[in-house]
C-alpha positions, -999 to 999 in steps of 0.1 A, spaced: 583 -253 316 557 -276 331 548 -250 356 540 -225 328 517 -249 310 501 -257 344 495 -221 353 485 -207 319 448 -220 318 439 -206 353 456 -172 345 438 -169 312 404 -179 328 410 -153 356 418 -125 331 387 -134 311 365 -135 342 378 -101 354 370 -87 319 334 -102 320 328 -87 354 341 -53 343 317 -53 313 288 -63 335 296 -35 360 301 -9 333 268 -17 316 248 -13 347 228 20 349 232 47 322 209 51 292 199 15 290 189 11 327 155 28 320 148 4 291 159 -26 311 139 -17 341 108 -11 318 112 -45 302 115 -62 336 84 -44 349 65 -54 318 74 -90 321 66 -90 359 32 -74 351 24 -100 324 33 -128 349 12 -113 376 -18 -109 352 -14 -145 341 -12 -156 377 -43 -137 386 -62 -151 357 -54 -186 364 -64 -181 401 -98 -167 391 -105 -197 369 -93 -222 394 -119 -210 420 
């Protein structure tokens, strides 16, 4: 029975890991993709604006 207790934690972690990967893959795209892309684009635009503003004041 020692082999069962030795193998149980890795098997449980593998099953949970596969479950997490399946959830990540399933949630990519679809209706939320547009909202997620818009949020990323807005964050990048804010970062770029901040970068340009600090570059102008440094000169």
